[in-house]
NUDREN-301951 format. One record per atom (N, C-alpha, C): x negated, y, z; atom name; residue in three letters. Coordinates in steps of 0.001 Angstrom, whole numbers, plus 500000, padded with zeros to 6 digits. Each point is the difference from the previous one (the first is absolute). Example, Ala and Ser with C-alpha at 12.3 -4.5 7.8 and 13.67 -1.06 7.14 Angstrom:
2
px  py  pz  volo  vofi
486810  494310  507800  N  ala
500890  501190  500000  CA  ala
499100  501200  500000  C  ala
500350  501050  499280  N  ser
499180  501190  500060  CA  ser
500770  501090  500730  C  ser
END
This chain:
178
px  py  pz  volo  vofi
498033  175565  158687  N  unk
500347  498930  500937  CA  unk
500126  500574  501412  C  unk
501085  499684  500667  N  unk
500235  500494  501347  CA  unk
499311  499078  501007  C  unk
499354  500604  500989  N  unk
499355  499182  501023  CA  unk
501028  499589  501053  C  unk
499647  498984  500761  N  unk
500884  499507  501055  CA  unk
499864  500892  501233  C  unk
501061  500091  500806  N  unk
499870  500717  501263  CA  unk
499085  499217  500939  C  unk
499443  500690  500971  N  unk
499153  499346  500988  CA  unk
500848  499609  501210  C  unk
499702  498836  500551  N  unk
500584  499559  501253  CA  unk
498849  499844  500983  C  unk
499967  500876  500984  N  unk
498977  499941  501047  CA  unk
500607  499221  501157  C  unk
499449  498836  500277  N  unk
500478  499131  501067  CA  unk
499140  500268  501237  C  unk
500627  500486  501060  N  unk
499298  500244  501263  CA  unk
500397  498871  500940  C  unk
499005  499195  500378  N  unk
500271  498790  500771  CA  unk
499156  499944  501259  C  unk
500303  499013  500837  N  unk
499227  499765  501215  CA  unk
500906  499530  501123  C  unk
499407  499481  501055  N  unk
500788  499558  501151  CA  unk
500696  501181  500689  C  unk
500978  499722  500853  N  unk
500638  501067  500766  CA  unk
498969  500809  500798  C  unk
500232  501305  500068  N  unk
499140  500872  500801  CA  unk
498713  500432  499333  C  unk
499862  499760  498699  N  unk
498753  500360  499327  CA  unk
500057  501339  499275  C  unk
501084  500752  500164  N  unk
500062  501330  499404  CA  unk
500524  500043  498582  C  unk
500724  498970  499595  N  unk
500500  499911  498621  CA  unk
500937  501146  499638  C  unk
500967  500269  500836  N  unk
501010  501017  499670  CA  unk
499364  501379  499915  C  unk
499151  500323  500939  N  unk
499306  501292  499976  CA  unk
499182  500135  498728  C  unk
499231  498964  499670  N  unk
499176  500039  498794  CA  unk
500881  500089  498748  C  unk
501074  499234  499950  N  unk
500881  500010  498822  CA  unk
500541  501403  499733  C  unk
500447  500686  501035  N  unk
500538  501353  499815  CA  unk
498906  500979  499581  C  unk
498810  499845  500539  N  unk
498888  500885  499610  CA  unk
499593  499761  498542  C  unk
499914  498746  499604  N  unk
499621  499672  498618  CA  unk
501086  500487  499037  C  unk
501258  499761  500331  N  unk
501098  500436  499127  CA  unk
499967  501519  499805  C  unk
499767  500734  501075  N  unk
499922  501461  499885  CA  unk
498800  500410  499145  C  unk
498887  499302  500157  N  unk
498781  500348  499258  CA  unk
500129  499739  498499  C  unk
500715  498932  499620  N  unk
500102  499695  498569  CA  unk
501325  500464  499402  C  unk
500918  500477  500830  N  unk
501250  500557  499504  CA  unk
501032  498989  499572  C  unk
500391  499132  500931  N  unk
501024  498995  499706  CA  unk
500706  499623  501297  C  unk
501108  499246  499902  N  unk
500685  499592  501225  CA  unk
499280  498867  500722  C  unk
500170  499985  501322  N  unk
499561  498877  500829  CA  unk
501252  499225  500394  C  unk
500011  498724  499696  N  unk
501113  499128  500361  CA  unk
499489  499067  501097  C  unk
500535  500163  501197  N  unk
499503  499266  501166  CA  unk
501072  499040  500500  C  unk
499651  498736  500045  N  unk
500958  498964  500399  CA  unk
500609  500282  501364  C  unk
499194  500378  500975  N  unk
500534  500250  501341  CA  unk
500989  501162  500005  C  unk
499758  501018  499186  N  unk
500922  501132  499946  CA  unk
501332  499575  499382  C  unk
499953  499124  498997  N  unk
501239  499463  499427  CA  unk
500750  499211  501071  C  unk
499281  499158  500738  N  unk
500647  499188  501037  CA  unk
500617  500879  501077  C  unk
499298  501048  500408  N  unk
500547  500905  501011  CA  unk
501291  500649  499504  C  unk
500026  500376  498713  N  unk
501219  500571  499427  CA  unk
501136  499001  499958  C  unk
499694  498769  499677  N  unk
501025  498955  499958  CA  unk
500507  499681  501408  C  unk
499137  500091  501000  N  unk
500405  499708  501382  CA  unk
501052  500998  500489  C  unk
499980  501224  499451  N  unk
501019  500989  500388  CA  unk
501407  499502  499699  C  unk
500145  499235  498944  N  unk
501308  499502  499578  CA  unk
500319  498624  500581  C  unk
499189  499557  500957  N  unk
500178  498679  500600  CA  unk
500008  500148  501520  C  unk
501124  500445  500576  N  unk
500053  500195  501454  CA  unk
499652  498717  500749  C  unk
499201  500153  501045  N  unk
499635  498866  500834  CA  unk
498951  499090  499406  C  unk
499369  500420  498910  N  unk
498990  499166  499357  CA  unk
498863  499688  500967  C  unk
499612  498730  500056  N  unk
498849  499548  500781  CA  unk
499083  499256  499037  C  unk
498756  500492  499827  N  unk
499102  499344  499050  CA  unk
499521  498647  500496  C  unk
499717  499131  499057  N  unk
499463  498687  500324  CA  unk
499459  499359  498737  C  unk
499255  498932  500133  N  unk
499432  499342  498818  CA  unk
501086  499585  499011  C  unk
499892  500495  498780  N  unk
500929  499612  498947  CA  unk
501425  500500  500170  C  unk
500217  501037  500806  N  unk
501367  500493  500184  CA  unk
500539  500561  498676  C  unk
501321  500023  499841  N  unk
500597  500414  498715  CA  unk
499607  501414  499555  C  unk
499888  500937  500909  N  unk
499634  501365  499621  CA  unk
498572  500040  499451  C  unk
499100  499291  500624  N  unk
498618  499956  499513  CA  unk
499952  499394  498600  C  unk
500783  498969  499762  N  unk
500012  499368  498678  CA  unk
500580  500953  498950  C  unk
501047  500746  500351  N  unk
500570  500988  499070  CA  unk
499013  501134  499759  C  unk
499235  500346  501017  N  unk
499015  501069  499851  CA  unk
498965  499634  498949  C  unk
499527  498784  500024  N  unk
498985  499542  499046  CA  unk
500504  500136  498566  C  unk
501211  499522  499730  N  unk
500517  500093  498634  CA  unk
500275  501450  499619  C  unk
500472  500803  500930  N  unk
500241  501423  499719  CA  unk
498690  500711  499669  C  unk
498974  499714  500758  N  unk
498674  500584  499786  CA  unk
499524  499723  498570  C  unk
500056  498735  499580  N  unk
499551  499665  498646  CA  unk
500945  500532  498927  C  unk
501304  500084  500305  N  unk
500939  500610  499046  CA  unk
499627  501454  499736  C  unk
499705  500748  501062  N  unk
499652  501423  499862  CA  unk
498694  500149  499216  C  unk
499002  499220  500357  N  unk
498713  500069  499294  CA  unk
500190  499638  498523  C  unk
500724  498919  499738  N  unk
500231  499571  498624  CA  unk
500747  501046  499189  C  unk
500985  500642  500598  N  unk
500746  501049  499314  CA  unk
499085  501165  499633  C  unk
499205  500454  500969  N  unk
499107  501129  499738  CA  unk
498937  499657  498961  C  unk
499374  498849  500140  N  unk
498988  499573  499026  CA  unk
500641  499879  498616  C  unk
501191  499420  499945  N  unk
500706  499829  498740  CA  unk
500347  501315  499317  C  unk
500112  501050  500789  N  unk
500292  501326  499449  CA  unk
498726  500805  499762  C  unk
498847  499336  500138  N  unk
498726  500661  499709  CA  unk
499451  500854  501124  C  unk
500387  499694  501234  N  unk
499573  500796  501156  CA  unk
498840  499332  500725  C  unk
498919  500740  500201  N  unk
498919  499519  500855  CA  unk
500521  499994  501431  C  unk
499653  498957  500747  N  unk
500539  499795  501348  CA  unk
498896  499519  500939  C  unk
500037  500485  501235  N  unk
499206  499411  501081  CA  unk
500980  499140  500798  C  unk
499737  498700  500078  N  unk
500867  499066  500727  CA  unk
499255  499510  501224  C  unk
500637  500143  501156  N  unk
499336  499630  501252  CA  unk
500807  498947  500739  C  unk
499312  498932  500359  N  unk
500547  498924  500830  CA  unk
498809  499135  500405  C  unk
500245  499004  500813  N  unk
498893  499135  500414  CA  unk
499376  499296  498796  C  unk
500806  499544  499072  N  unk
499518  499312  498795  CA  unk
499065  498837  500321  C  unk
500362  499217  501002  N  unk
499236  498773  500241  CA  unk
500199  499088  498786  C  unk
498947  499402  499511  N  unk
500002  499354  498691  CA  unk
501141  499012  499784  C  unk
500163  499016  500852  N  unk
500983  498939  499743  CA  unk
501433  500530  499989  C  unk
500261  501089  500720  N  unk
501353  500534  500073  CA  unk
500302  501012  498905  C  unk
498988  500741  499564  N  unk
500238  501146  499148  CA  unk
499574  499818  498547  C  unk
499066  499101  499719  N  unk
499574  499793  498610  CA  unk
501158  499643  499070  C  unk
500988  499202  500447  N  unk
501118  499713  499089  CA  unk
500768  501263  499559  C  unk
500064  501005  500835  N  unk
500666  501241  499624  CA  unk
499123  500913  499165  C  unk
498701  499930  500209  N  unk
499071  500858  499261  CA  unk
499620  499427  498635  C  unk
499890  498691  499903  N  unk
499541  499373  498749  CA  unk
500804  500414  498774  C  unk
501335  500096  500074  N  unk
500756  500423  498817  CA  unk
499690  501436  499555  C  unk
499383  500787  500868  N  unk
499684  501384  499657  CA  unk
498647  500136  499306  C  unk
499224  498914  499947  N  unk
498661  500051  499408  CA  unk
500013  500519  498571  C  unk
500938  499604  499197  N  unk
500050  500442  498615  CA  unk
500688  501337  499801  C  unk
500671  500480  501046  N  unk
500786  501225  499889  CA  unk
499304  501221  500583  C  unk
498968  499784  500814  N  unk
499326  501115  500681  CA  unk
498505  499731  500079  C  unk
499256  501082  500114  N  unk
498560  499928  500250  CA  unk
499854  499948  501521  C  unk
499797  498806  500533  N  unk
500020  499807  501458  CA  unk
498605  500168  500587  C  unk
499950  500714  501119  N  unk
498787  500164  500803  CA  unk
500387  499685  501446  C  unk
499119  499322  500735  N  unk
500284  499633  501384  CA  unk
499056  500738  500937  C  unk
500580  500629  501011  N  unk
499242  500578  501107  CA  unk
500316  499139  501219  C  unk
498989  499321  500522  N  unk
500201  499120  501158  CA  unk
499464  500691  501249  C  unk
500903  500335  500922  N  unk
499632  500694  501236  CA  unk
499501  499010  501045  C  unk
498910  500376  500649  N  unk
499455  499173  501069  CA  unk
499617  500867  501188  C  unk
500129  499427  501176  N  unk
499493  500564  501250  CA  unk
499726  498825  500923  C  unk
499148  500192  501004  N  unk
499849  498941  501002  CA  unk
501348  499719  500686  C  unk
500197  498766  500423  N  unk
501270  499585  500601  CA  unk
500413  500883  501171  C  unk
499037  500395  500841  N  unk
500376  500799  501181  CA  unk
500590  501357  499603  C  unk
499531  500576  498908  N  unk
500559  501269  499515  CA  unk
501409  499771  499470  C  unk
500195  498951  499206  N  unk
501327  499699  499459  CA  unk
501001  499773  501128  C  unk
499611  499225  501007  N  unk
500916  499707  501113  CA  unk
500334  501258  500793  C  unk
499018  500859  500209  N  unk
500260  501258  500709  CA  unk
500960  500877  499201  C  unk
499845  500049  498684  N  unk
500906  500790  499159  CA  unk
501422  499447  500055  C  unk
500137  498681  499940  N  unk
501328  499379  500059  CA  unk
500671  500336  501321  C  unk
499267  499868  501108  N  unk
500562  500311  501314  CA  unk
500418  501456  500083  C  unk
499154  500886  499521  N  unk
500281  501429  500064  CA  unk
501245  500364  499196  C  unk
500074  499527  498766  N  unk
501150  500378  499171  CA  unk
501277  499351  500500  C  unk
499921  498813  500591  N  unk
501193  499349  500547  CA  unk
500554  500790  501168  C  unk
499123  500601  500793  N  unk
500424  500795  501151  CA  unk
500511  501379  499591  C  unk
499408  500585  498957  N  unk
500289  501382  499641  CA  unk
501068  500172  498920  C  unk
500322  498958  499260  N  unk
500890  500146  498851  CA  unk
501143  498995  500094  C  unk
501198  500492  500291  N  unk
501165  499126  500168  CA  unk
500327  499223  498725  C  unk
499620  500525  498828  N  unk
500274  499289  498747  CA  unk
499250  498673  499930  C  unk
498915  499865  500748  N  unk
499215  498759  499961  CA  unk
500779  498817  500560  C  unk
501112  500252  500682  N  unk
500815  498898  500519  CA  unk
500559  499139  498872  C  unk
500004  500513  498768  N  unk
500486  499232  498849  CA  unk
498985  498968  499542  C  unk
498810  500010  500592  N  unk
498927  499124  499534  CA  unk
499622  498977  501059  C  unk
499667  498838  499512  N  unk
499663  498890  500879  CA  unk
498733  500250  500817  C  unk
499064  500811  499492  N  unk
498740  500198  500730  CA  unk
500220  500616  501371  C  unk
501112  500706  500186  N  unk
500306  500575  501306  CA  unk
500477  498932  500984  C  unk
500369  498826  499492  N  unk
500598  498957  500827  CA  unk
499033  498867  500370  C  unk
498832  499931  499354  N  unk
499149  498826  500207  CA  unk
498853  500302  500965  C  unk
499436  498969  500543  N  unk
498950  500136  501001  CA  unk
498685  500477  499370  C  unk
499136  500518  500846  N  unk
498679  500441  499539  CA  unk
499217  498828  499415  C  unk
500150  498812  500591  N  unk
499301  498822  499479  CA  unk
500487  499655  498597  C  unk
501307  500069  499786  N  unk
500552  499701  498669  CA  unk
499551  501053  498990  C  unk
499944  501264  500424  N  unk
499517  501055  499105  CA  unk
498547  499757  499610  C  unk
499183  499584  500965  N  unk
498591  499723  499730  CA  unk
499863  498834  499015  C  unk
500796  498952  500188  N  unk
499970  498869  499064  CA  unk
500392  500458  498589  C  unk
501035  500831  499908  N  unk
500441  500523  498700  CA  unk
498890  500811  499353  C  unk
499362  500857  500780  N  unk
498912  500836  499477  CA  unk
498852  499130  499470  C  unk
499593  499037  500796  N  unk
498845  499176  499635  CA  unk
500282  499018  498865  C  unk
501266  499612  499816  N  unk
500349  499025  498963  CA  unk
500433  500670  498695  C  unk
499976  501308  499952  N  unk
500498  500731  498831  CA  unk
499227  499623  498739  C  unk
500723  499674  498943  N  unk
499405  499659  498704  CA  unk
500332  501117  499017  C  unk
499014  500817  499615  N  unk
500265  501109  499080  CA  unk
500564  499516  498671  C  unk
500780  500865  499378  N  unk
500567  499685  498694  CA  unk
498850  499718  499036  C  unk
500161  498954  499215  N  unk
498927  499545  499113  CA  unk
500523  499966  498568  C  unk
499907  501121  499321  N  unk
500407  500107  498610  CA  unk
498777  500349  499162  C  unk
500020  499679  498709  N  unk
498855  500315  499133  CA  unk
500006  501477  499575  C  unk
499888  500868  500990  N  unk
500021  501450  499769  CA  unk
498905  500647  500848  C  unk
499591  501219  499652  N  unk
499004  500690  500828  CA  unk
500532  500233  501415  C  unk
499122  499799  500977  N  unk
500398  500243  501389  CA  unk
498868  500686  500749  C  unk
500394  500668  501069  N  unk
499054  500752  500828  CA  unk
500382  499785  501457  C  unk
499027  499686  500835  N  unk
500225  499892  501439  CA  unk
499807  501387  500595  C  unk
500979  500416  500830  N  unk
499955  501320  500616  CA  unk
500030  499828  501518  C  unk
498920  500405  500658  N  unk
499941  499959  501455  CA  unk
500743  501224  500520  C  unk
501136  499765  500647  N  unk
500820  501103  500497  CA  unk
499813  500237  501498  C  unk
498926  499461  500570  N  unk
499730  500276  501414  CA  unk
499524  501440  500173  C  unk
499546  500587  498904  N  unk
499669  501425  499960  CA  unk
500670  500563  498757  C  unk
499956  501309  499826  N  unk
500635  500649  498846  CA  unk
499364  499495  498702  C  unk
500772  499321  499133  N  unk
499417  499514  498745  CA  unk
499657  501152  499055  C  unk
499047  499771  499128  N  unk
499578  500992  499010  CA  unk
501005  499991  498852  C  unk
500943  500940  500039  N  unk
501067  500047  499005  CA  unk
499448  500240  498595  C  unk
498957  500813  499877  N  unk
499409  500240  498681  CA  unk
499457  498695  499397  C  unk
499378  499176  500821  N  unk
499472  498715  499531  CA  unk
501146  499078  499560  C  unk
501093  500007  500744  N  unk
501151  499171  499660  CA  unk
500626  500471  498681  C  unk
500175  501314  499845  N  unk
500567  500549  498771  CA  unk
499098  499683  498813  C  unk
498686  500081  500196  N  unk
499068  499644  498919  CA  unk
500157  498527  499603  C  unk
500177  499113  500982  N  unk
500234  498581  499719  CA  unk
501268  499810  499164  C  unk
501021  500799  500278  N  unk
501279  499868  499301  CA  unk
499974  500591  498597  C  unk
499021  500841  499720  N  unk
499952  500668  498687  CA  unk
499506  499083  498901  C  unk
END
């Protein structure tokens, strides 16, 4: 009997270190990291003059593309680290169909709000690709509300909270995934 591929879901509010952790975990377990923001940045290249906003067409296409890529890889038996905010009400509909197709594990990234906001400000100033994302356009107050109201993905699968305000223990995370 063949086992199912693993889907490692790396979630959390903006600025919590999801992308960094996703790439580190993917390298440690030997699989691809599929990051929603990186897909969106690639799609923005083909959309001259794109300005992000709530529910804009590019963001909506990014969501379906993200799940298409994950579904294709899982369907071909590939273990995948998938990184996005994965706020429960928005992302569970895309993840739920994968429950029977993959062995899902959730890593939920957390940091205090002030650290997340400082990271968002820093990356918005230092990385021109961040212009494709709405977080570069919203006020600090709105970012704080988003951080504090974040609802982690709630699926009946093993999950682990990872404090990314300091270097996470990668060995402990890999052991959780084993």
